[in-house]
Structure formats: C-alpha cells, structure tokens
PDB file with one MODEL, atoms N, CA, C and O in Angstrom:
MODEL        1
ATOM      1  N   MET A   1     200.350  -2.833 154.783  1.00  0.00           N
ATOM      2  CA  MET A   1     200.931  -2.499 155.729  1.00  0.00           C
ATOM      3  C   MET A   1     202.222  -1.940 155.705  1.00  0.00           C
ATOM      4  O   MET A   1     202.456  -1.002 156.467  1.00  0.00           O
ATOM      5  N   TYR A   2     203.179  -2.404 154.884  1.00  0.00           N
ATOM      6  CA  TYR A   2     204.704  -2.347 153.838  1.00  0.00           C
ATOM      7  C   TYR A   2     204.371  -1.117 153.313  1.00  0.00           C
ATOM      8  O   TYR A   2     205.075  -0.210 153.757  1.00  0.00           O
ATOM      9  N   GLY A   3     203.255  -0.675 152.252  1.00  0.00           N
ATOM     10  CA  GLY A   3     203.644   0.432 151.816  1.00  0.00           C
ATOM     11  C   GLY A   3     202.755   1.430 152.458  1.00  0.00           C
ATOM     12  O   GLY A   3     202.298   2.223 151.635  1.00  0.00           O
ATOM     13  N   PHE A   4     202.276   1.679 153.982  1.00  0.00           N
ATOM     14  CA  PHE A   4     202.595   2.781 154.613  1.00  0.00           C
ATOM     15  C   PHE A   4     203.832   3.095 155.154  1.00  0.00           C
ATOM     16  O   PHE A   4     204.189   4.265 155.290  1.00  0.00           O
ATOM     17  N   LEU A   5     204.788   1.771 155.602  1.00  0.00           N
ATOM     18  CA  LEU A   5     205.804   2.134 156.274  1.00  0.00           C
ATOM     19  C   LEU A   5     207.373   3.059 154.807  1.00  0.00           C
ATOM     20  O   LEU A   5     208.319   3.837 154.928  1.00  0.00           O
ATOM     21  N   PHE A   6     206.602   2.153 153.458  1.00  0.00           N
ATOM     22  CA  PHE A   6     207.619   2.820 153.077  1.00  0.00           C
ATOM     23  C   PHE A   6     207.356   4.435 152.241  1.00  0.00           C
ATOM     24  O   PHE A   6     208.320   5.076 151.823  1.00  0.00           O
ATOM     25  N   ALA A   7     205.853   4.951 152.090  1.00  0.00           N
ATOM     26  CA  ALA A   7     205.857   6.117 152.453  1.00  0.00           C
ATOM     27  C   ALA A   7     205.778   7.396 153.196  1.00  0.00           C
ATOM     28  O   ALA A   7     205.902   8.585 152.903  1.00  0.00           O
ATOM     29  N   ARG A   8     205.425   6.441 154.693  1.00  0.00           N
ATOM     30  CA  ARG A   8     205.997   6.823 156.024  1.00  0.00           C
ATOM     31  C   ARG A   8     208.202   7.431 155.434  1.00  0.00           C
ATOM     32  O   ARG A   8     208.722   8.546 155.454  1.00  0.00           O
ATOM     33  N   ARG A   9     208.721   6.218 155.072  1.00  0.00           N
ATOM     34  CA  ARG A   9     210.445   6.581 154.751  1.00  0.00           C
ATOM     35  C   ARG A   9     210.645   7.887 153.860  1.00  0.00           C
ATOM     36  O   ARG A   9     211.219   8.968 153.989  1.00  0.00           O
ATOM     37  N   ILE A  10     209.786   7.161 152.769  1.00  0.00           N
ATOM     38  CA  ILE A  10     209.563   8.635 151.887  1.00  0.00           C
ATOM     39  C   ILE A  10     209.913   9.966 151.821  1.00  0.00           C
ATOM     40  O   ILE A  10     210.913  10.531 151.379  1.00  0.00           O
ATOM     41  N   PHE A  11     208.415  10.553 152.595  1.00  0.00           N
ATOM     42  CA  PHE A  11     208.074  11.244 153.655  1.00  0.00           C
ATOM     43  C   PHE A  11     209.327  11.966 154.213  1.00  0.00           C
ATOM     44  O   PHE A  11     209.905  13.015 153.929  1.00  0.00           O
ATOM     45  N   TYR A  12     209.572  10.667 155.409  1.00  0.00           N
ATOM     46  CA  TYR A  12     210.533  11.568 156.609  1.00  0.00           C
ATOM     47  C   TYR A  12     212.086  12.159 155.744  1.00  0.00           C
ATOM     48  O   TYR A  12     212.762  13.135 156.069  1.00  0.00           O
ATOM     49  N   LYS A  13     212.362  11.080 154.432  1.00  0.00           N
ATOM     50  CA  LYS A  13     213.605  11.115 153.764  1.00  0.00           C
ATOM     51  C   LYS A  13     213.559  12.367 152.963  1.00  0.00           C
ATOM     52  O   LYS A  13     214.670  12.740 152.585  1.00  0.00           O
ATOM     53  N   GLN A  14     212.351  13.257 152.538  1.00  0.00           N
ATOM     54  CA  GLN A  14     212.461  14.376 152.289  1.00  0.00           C
ATOM     55  C   GLN A  14     212.663  14.975 152.992  1.00  0.00           C
ATOM     56  O   GLN A  14     213.773  15.504 152.939  1.00  0.00           O
ATOM     57  N   ARG A  15     211.402  15.456 154.593  1.00  0.00           N
ATOM     58  CA  ARG A  15     211.312  16.020 155.510  1.00  0.00           C
ATOM     59  C   ARG A  15     212.999  16.533 156.219  1.00  0.00           C
ATOM     60  O   ARG A  15     213.404  17.695 156.257  1.00  0.00           O
ATOM     61  N   VAL A  16     213.819  15.195 156.764  1.00  0.00           N
ATOM     62  CA  VAL A  16     215.299  15.991 156.442  1.00  0.00           C
ATOM     63  C   VAL A  16     216.283  16.398 155.537  1.00  0.00           C
ATOM     64  O   VAL A  16     217.240  17.133 155.778  1.00  0.00           O
ATOM     65  N   GLY A  17     215.954  15.823 154.384  1.00  0.00           N
ATOM     66  CA  GLY A  17     216.640  16.602 153.325  1.00  0.00           C
ATOM     67  C   GLY A  17     216.389  17.823 153.208  1.00  0.00           C
ATOM     68  O   GLY A  17     217.339  18.563 152.953  1.00  0.00           O
ATOM     69  N   GLU A  18     214.750  18.520 153.392  1.00  0.00           N
ATOM     70  CA  GLU A  18     214.183  19.857 153.453  1.00  0.00           C
ATOM     71  C   GLU A  18     215.409  20.305 154.861  1.00  0.00           C
ATOM     72  O   GLU A  18     216.355  20.972 154.441  1.00  0.00           O
ATOM     73  N   LEU A  19     215.443  20.031 156.244  1.00  0.00           N
ATOM     74  CA  LEU A  19     215.809  20.673 156.881  1.00  0.00           C
ATOM     75  C   LEU A  19     216.940  21.117 156.879  1.00  0.00           C
ATOM     76  O   LEU A  19     217.353  22.200 157.296  1.00  0.00           O
ATOM     77  N   GLU A  20     217.963  19.495 155.961  1.00  0.00           N
ATOM     78  CA  GLU A  20     219.654  20.110 155.883  1.00  0.00           C
ATOM     79  C   GLU A  20     219.436  21.206 155.155  1.00  0.00           C
ATOM     80  O   GLU A  20     219.725  22.253 155.735  1.00  0.00           O
ATOM     81  N   THR A  21     218.889  21.334 153.732  1.00  0.00           N
ATOM     82  CA  THR A  21     219.053  22.205 153.019  1.00  0.00           C
ATOM     83  C   THR A  21     218.561  23.423 154.305  1.00  0.00           C
ATOM     84  O   THR A  21     219.645  23.809 154.742  1.00  0.00           O
ATOM     85  N   LEU A  22     217.229  24.311 155.220  1.00  0.00           N
ATOM     86  CA  LEU A  22     217.238  24.615 154.822  1.00  0.00           C
ATOM     87  C   LEU A  22     218.701  25.211 156.652  1.00  0.00           C
ATOM     88  O   LEU A  22     218.828  26.409 156.904  1.00  0.00           O
ATOM     89  N   LEU A  23     219.523  24.079 157.563  1.00  0.00           N
ATOM     90  CA  LEU A  23     221.166  24.590 157.613  1.00  0.00           C
ATOM     91  C   LEU A  23     221.323  24.761 156.895  1.00  0.00           C
ATOM     92  O   LEU A  23     220.378  24.054 156.546  1.00  0.00           O
ATOM     93  N   GLU A  24     221.898  25.300 155.504  1.00  0.00           N
ATOM     94  CA  GLU A  24     222.948  25.127 155.122  1.00  0.00           C
ATOM     95  C   GLU A  24     222.777  27.070 154.570  1.00  0.00           C
ATOM     96  O   GLU A  24     223.627  27.959 154.519  1.00  0.00           O
ATOM     97  N   ASP A  25     221.463  27.066 154.286  1.00  0.00           N
ATOM     98  CA  ASP A  25     221.344  28.421 154.213  1.00  0.00           C
ATOM     99  C   ASP A  25     221.225  28.810 155.609  1.00  0.00           C
ATOM    100  O   ASP A  25     222.082  29.675 155.788  1.00  0.00           O
ATOM    101  N   GLU A  26     220.841  28.684 156.255  1.00  0.00           N
ATOM    102  CA  GLU A  26     220.695  29.275 157.659  1.00  0.00           C
ATOM    103  C   GLU A  26     222.680  29.513 157.968  1.00  0.00           C
ATOM    104  O   GLU A  26     223.142  30.434 158.642  1.00  0.00           O
ATOM    105  N   LYS A  27     223.371  28.617 157.393  1.00  0.00           N
ATOM    106  CA  LYS A  27     224.491  28.697 157.846  1.00  0.00           C
ATOM    107  C   LYS A  27     225.454  30.036 156.863  1.00  0.00           C
ATOM    108  O   LYS A  27     226.063  31.048 157.210  1.00  0.00           O
ATOM    109  N   ARG A  28     225.122  29.240 155.253  1.00  0.00           N
ATOM    110  CA  ARG A  28     225.621  30.808 154.249  1.00  0.00           C
ATOM    111  C   ARG A  28     224.852  31.597 155.291  1.00  0.00           C
ATOM    112  O   ARG A  28     225.707  32.259 155.878  1.00  0.00           O
ATOM    113  N   ILE A  29     223.478  31.893 155.892  1.00  0.00           N
ATOM    114  CA  ILE A  29     223.380  34.307 155.754  1.00  0.00           C
ATOM    115  C   ILE A  29     224.204  34.177 157.226  1.00  0.00           C
ATOM    116  O   ILE A  29     224.990  35.114 157.369  1.00  0.00           O
ATOM    117  N   MET A  30     224.196  33.471 158.054  1.00  0.00           N
ATOM    118  CA  MET A  30     225.417  33.254 158.968  1.00  0.00           C
ATOM    119  C   MET A  30     226.472  34.299 159.097  1.00  0.00           C
ATOM    120  O   MET A  30     226.754  35.284 159.779  1.00  0.00           O
ATOM    121  N   ALA A  31     227.100  33.288 157.674  1.00  0.00           N
ATOM    122  CA  ALA A  31     228.500  33.940 157.338  1.00  0.00           C
ATOM    123  C   ALA A  31     228.502  35.270 157.136  1.00  0.00           C
ATOM    124  O   ALA A  31     229.278  36.053 157.685  1.00  0.00           O
ATOM    125  N   LEU A  32     227.465  35.615 156.190  1.00  0.00           N
ATOM    126  CA  LEU A  32     227.053  36.722 155.653  1.00  0.00           C
ATOM    127  C   LEU A  32     227.394  38.184 155.936  1.00  0.00           C
ATOM    128  O   LEU A  32     227.874  39.144 155.332  1.00  0.00           O
ATOM    129  N   LEU A  33     226.514  37.643 158.159  1.00  0.00           N
ATOM    130  CA  LEU A  33     225.853  38.546 158.883  1.00  0.00           C
ATOM    131  C   LEU A  33     227.378  38.386 159.191  1.00  0.00           C
ATOM    132  O   LEU A  33     228.072  38.604 158.198  1.00  0.00           O
ATOM    133  N   SER A  34     228.035  38.076 160.269  1.00  0.00           N
ATOM    134  CA  SER A  34     229.792  37.492 160.035  1.00  0.00           C
ATOM    135  C   SER A  34     230.657  38.578 159.786  1.00  0.00           C
ATOM    136  O   SER A  34     231.260  39.363 160.519  1.00  0.00           O
ATOM    137  N   GLU A  35     230.518  38.347 157.953  1.00  0.00           N
ATOM    138  CA  GLU A  35     231.336  39.099 157.447  1.00  0.00           C
ATOM    139  C   GLU A  35     230.982  41.000 157.660  1.00  0.00           C
ATOM    140  O   GLU A  35     231.877  41.846 157.632  1.00  0.00           O
ATOM    141  N   GLU A  36     228.997  41.417 157.929  1.00  0.00           N
ATOM    142  CA  GLU A  36     229.061  42.561 157.845  1.00  0.00           C
ATOM    143  C   GLU A  36     229.181  43.242 158.410  1.00  0.00           C
ATOM    144  O   GLU A  36     229.151  44.444 158.146  1.00  0.00           O
ATOM    145  N   LEU A  37     229.456  42.471 159.912  1.00  0.00           N
ATOM    146  CA  LEU A  37     229.781  43.117 161.412  1.00  0.00           C
ATOM    147  C   LEU A  37     231.822  42.911 161.614  1.00  0.00           C
ATOM    148  O   LEU A  37     232.762  43.033 162.400  1.00  0.00           O
ATOM    149  N   ARG A  38     231.547  42.642 160.633  1.00  0.00           N
ATOM    150  CA  ARG A  38     233.471  42.512 160.947  1.00  0.00           C
ATOM    151  C   ARG A  38     233.479  43.441 161.241  1.00  0.00           C
ATOM    152  O   ARG A  38     233.603  43.578 162.459  1.00  0.00           O
ATOM    153  N   PRO A  39     233.382  44.498 160.553  1.00  0.00           N
ATOM    154  CA  PRO A  39     234.375  46.333 160.995  1.00  0.00           C
ATOM    155  C   PRO A  39     234.073  46.495 162.501  1.00  0.00           C
ATOM    156  O   PRO A  39     234.743  46.804 163.487  1.00  0.00           O
ATOM    157  N   LEU A  40     232.417  46.060 162.203  1.00  0.00           N
ATOM    158  CA  LEU A  40     231.269  47.028 163.459  1.00  0.00           C
ATOM    159  C   LEU A  40     232.367  45.979 165.132  1.00  0.00           C
ATOM    160  O   LEU A  40     232.402  46.203 166.342  1.00  0.00           O
ATOM    161  N   GLN A  41     233.079  44.848 164.194  1.00  0.00           N
ATOM    162  CA  GLN A  41     233.153  44.131 166.189  1.00  0.00           C
ATOM    163  C   GLN A  41     234.620  44.669 166.158  1.00  0.00           C
ATOM    164  O   GLN A  41     235.236  45.005 167.170  1.00  0.00           O
ATOM    165  N   MET A  42     234.925  44.697 165.362  1.00  0.00           N
ATOM    166  CA  MET A  42     236.729  45.723 165.302  1.00  0.00           C
ATOM    167  C   MET A  42     236.528  47.043 165.680  1.00  0.00           C
ATOM    168  O   MET A  42     237.318  47.423 166.545  1.00  0.00           O
ATOM    169  N   ARG A  43     236.055  47.518 165.459  1.00  0.00           N
ATOM    170  CA  ARG A  43     235.823  49.165 166.185  1.00  0.00           C
ATOM    171  C   ARG A  43     235.940  49.086 167.343  1.00  0.00           C
ATOM    172  O   ARG A  43     236.897  49.641 167.882  1.00  0.00           O
ATOM    173  N   TYR A  44     234.768  48.194 168.273  1.00  0.00           N
ATOM    174  CA  TYR A  44     234.611  48.287 169.225  1.00  0.00           C
ATOM    175  C   TYR A  44     235.407  48.064 170.035  1.00  0.00           C
ATOM    176  O   TYR A  44     235.864  48.690 170.992  1.00  0.00           O
ATOM    177  N   LEU A  45     235.746  46.015 169.110  1.00  0.00           N
ATOM    178  CA  LEU A  45     237.439  45.779 170.676  1.00  0.00           C
ATOM    179  C   LEU A  45     238.258  47.013 170.222  1.00  0.00           C
ATOM    180  O   LEU A  45     238.938  47.245 171.221  1.00  0.00           O
ATOM    181  N   LEU A  46     238.654  48.142 169.079  1.00  0.00           N
ATOM    182  CA  LEU A  46     239.547  49.090 169.134  1.00  0.00           C
ATOM    183  C   LEU A  46     239.183  50.500 170.314  1.00  0.00           C
ATOM    184  O   LEU A  46     239.808  51.526 170.581  1.00  0.00           O
ATOM    185  N   GLY A  47     238.403  50.160 170.606  1.00  0.00           N
ATOM    186  CA  GLY A  47     237.642  51.310 171.473  1.00  0.00           C
ATOM    187  C   GLY A  47     237.861  50.538 173.274  1.00  0.00           C
ATOM    188  O   GLY A  47     238.150  51.058 174.352  1.00  0.00           O
ATOM    189  N   LYS A  48     237.549  49.094 172.861  1.00  0.00           N
ATOM    190  CA  LYS A  48     237.858  48.472 174.028  1.00  0.00           C
ATOM    191  C   LYS A  48     239.308  48.734 174.675  1.00  0.00           C
ATOM    192  O   LYS A  48     239.660  49.008 175.822  1.00  0.00           O
ATOM    193  N   ALA A  49     239.897  48.566 173.650  1.00  0.00           N
ATOM    194  CA  ALA A  49     241.491  48.262 173.758  1.00  0.00           C
ATOM    195  C   ALA A  49     242.215  49.926 174.004  1.00  0.00           C
ATOM    196  O   ALA A  49     243.217  50.064 174.706  1.00  0.00           O
ATOM    197  N   ALA A  50     241.747  50.733 173.532  1.00  0.00           N
ATOM    198  CA  ALA A  50     241.710  52.352 173.384  1.00  0.00           C
ATOM    199  C   ALA A  50     241.745  52.529 174.932  1.00  0.00           C
ATOM    200  O   ALA A  50     242.681  52.836 175.670  1.00  0.00           O
ATOM    201  N   GLN A  51     240.437  52.241 175.198  1.00  0.00           N
ATOM    202  CA  GLN A  51     240.287  53.042 176.621  1.00  0.00           C
ATOM    203  C   GLN A  51     240.694  52.158 177.818  1.00  0.00           C
ATOM    204  O   GLN A  51     240.894  52.557 178.965  1.00  0.00           O
ATOM    205  N   SER A  52     240.822  50.369 177.177  1.00  0.00           N
ATOM    206  CA  SER A  52     242.226  50.438 178.577  1.00  0.00           C
ATOM    207  C   SER A  52     243.387  50.347 179.239  1.00  0.00           C
ATOM    208  O   SER A  52     243.866  50.133 180.352  1.00  0.00           O
ATOM    209  N   PHE A  53     243.883  50.806 177.169  1.00  0.00           N
ATOM    210  CA  PHE A  53     245.492  51.365 177.562  1.00  0.00           C
ATOM    211  C   PHE A  53     245.120  52.874 178.085  1.00  0.00           C
ATOM    212  O   PHE A  53     245.898  53.427 178.863  1.00  0.00           O
ATOM    213  N   VAL A  54     244.048  53.467 177.698  1.00  0.00           N
ATOM    214  CA  VAL A  54     244.042  54.990 178.994  1.00  0.00           C
ATOM    215  C   VAL A  54     243.886  54.919 180.291  1.00  0.00           C
ATOM    216  O   VAL A  54     244.061  55.982 180.887  1.00  0.00           O
ATOM    217  N   GLU A  55     243.577  53.892 180.988  1.00  0.00           N
ATOM    218  CA  GLU A  55     242.620  53.702 182.439  1.00  0.00           C
ATOM    219  C   GLU A  55     243.909  53.172 182.442  1.00  0.00           C
ATOM    220  O   GLU A  55     244.257  53.881 183.386  1.00  0.00           O
ATOM    221  N   ARG A  56     244.791  52.610 182.223  1.00  0.00           N
ATOM    222  CA  ARG A  56     246.161  51.958 182.821  1.00  0.00           C
ATOM    223  C   ARG A  56     247.248  52.505 182.203  1.00  0.00           C
ATOM    224  O   ARG A  56     248.352  51.963 182.253  1.00  0.00           O
ATOM    225  N   SER A  57     247.042  53.526 181.626  1.00  0.00           N
ATOM    226  CA  SER A  57     248.236  54.865 181.463  1.00  0.00           C
ATOM    227  C   SER A  57     247.377  56.016 182.137  1.00  0.00           C
ATOM    228  O   SER A  57     247.646  57.181 181.844  1.00  0.00           O
ATOM    229  N   GLY A  58     246.672  55.822 182.751  1.00  0.00           N
ATOM    230  CA  GLY A  58     246.563  56.952 184.052  1.00  0.00           C
ATOM    231  C   GLY A  58     246.485  56.676 185.174  1.00  0.00           C
ATOM    232  O   GLY A  58     246.412  57.474 186.109  1.00  0.00           O
ATOM    233  N   ARG A  59     246.492  55.063 185.249  1.00  0.00           N
ATOM    234  CA  ARG A  59     246.724  54.824 186.448  1.00  0.00           C
ATOM    235  C   ARG A  59     248.372  54.334 187.478  1.00  0.00           C
ATOM    236  O   ARG A  59     248.713  54.137 188.644  1.00  0.00           O
ATOM    237  N   ARG A  60     249.068  54.336 185.810  1.00  0.00           N
ATOM    238  CA  ARG A  60     250.570  54.415 185.841  1.00  0.00           C
ATOM    239  C   ARG A  60     250.745  55.685 186.623  1.00  0.00           C
ATOM    240  O   ARG A  60     251.055  55.805 187.808  1.00  0.00           O
ATOM    241  N   ALA A  61     250.447  56.740 185.602  1.00  0.00           N
ATOM    242  CA  ALA A  61     250.785  58.323 185.729  1.00  0.00           C
ATOM    243  C   ALA A  61     250.226  58.328 187.374  1.00  0.00           C
ATOM    244  O   ALA A  61     250.944  59.115 187.990  1.00  0.00           O
ATOM    245  N   ALA A  62     249.049  57.632 188.410  1.00  0.00           N
ATOM    246  CA  ALA A  62     248.979  58.838 189.322  1.00  0.00           C
ATOM    247  C   ALA A  62     249.812  57.997 190.820  1.00  0.00           C
ATOM    248  O   ALA A  62     249.868  58.365 191.993  1.00  0.00           O
ATOM    249  N   LYS A  63     250.330  56.848 190.177  1.00  0.00           N
ATOM    250  CA  LYS A  63     251.066  56.210 190.848  1.00  0.00           C
ATOM    251  C   LYS A  63     252.801  56.698 190.879  1.00  0.00           C
ATOM    252  O   LYS A  63     253.512  56.804 191.879  1.00  0.00           O
ATOM    253  N   LYS A  64     253.027  56.845 190.000  1.00  0.00           N
ATOM    254  CA  LYS A  64     255.187  57.489 189.907  1.00  0.00           C
ATOM    255  C   LYS A  64     254.723  58.995 190.393  1.00  0.00           C
ATOM    256  O   LYS A  64     253.758  59.724 190.164  1.00  0.00           O
ATOM    257  N   PRO A  65     256.066  59.082 191.278  1.00  0.00           N
ATOM    258  CA  PRO A  65     256.227  59.888 192.448  1.00  0.00           C
ATOM    259  C   PRO A  65     257.196  60.633 191.880  1.00  0.00           C
ATOM    260  O   PRO A  65     258.352  60.523 191.472  1.00  0.00           O
ATOM    261  N   ARG A  66     255.615  62.091 192.084  1.00  0.00           N
ATOM    262  CA  ARG A  66     256.648  63.683 191.127  1.00  0.00           C
ATOM    263  C   ARG A  66     257.409  64.330 191.870  1.00  0.00           C
ATOM    264  O   ARG A  66     258.056  65.275 191.418  1.00  0.00           O
TER     265      ARG A  66
ENDMDL
END
C-alpha cells in the first residue's frame, strides 16, 4: 500500500514539475510575442489618437462662428 502511495506521489511531483516548466515556457513565448507586437500596438494607438484629434478639432472648427 505504501509503495503505491509513494510511487503516486513521485508521479505527481514529476507532473507538477513538467507543468511548471511548460508554464515558464509559455511566459517566455508571451513575452517574445509582446515584444514583437509592441510596434504594431503603438502604431494602432497613434492612429487612434490622430483620428480622435482630427475629429475633435473638426468639431471645434464647426462650433466656432465665422
């Protein structure tokens, strides 16, 4: 009985170790993807900011009496 429990405990520890390794690998992959996508994210955010600026300045120009 104890041999079975001991073997089961070793199996679970090995499995937990494998899962921790996989998690660390996933974290590294996500960090690399984040670095590669950062220029695209910045370009998107700058585009949205420019669009918002144009829309706001267009509204202000329409409100000003001439």
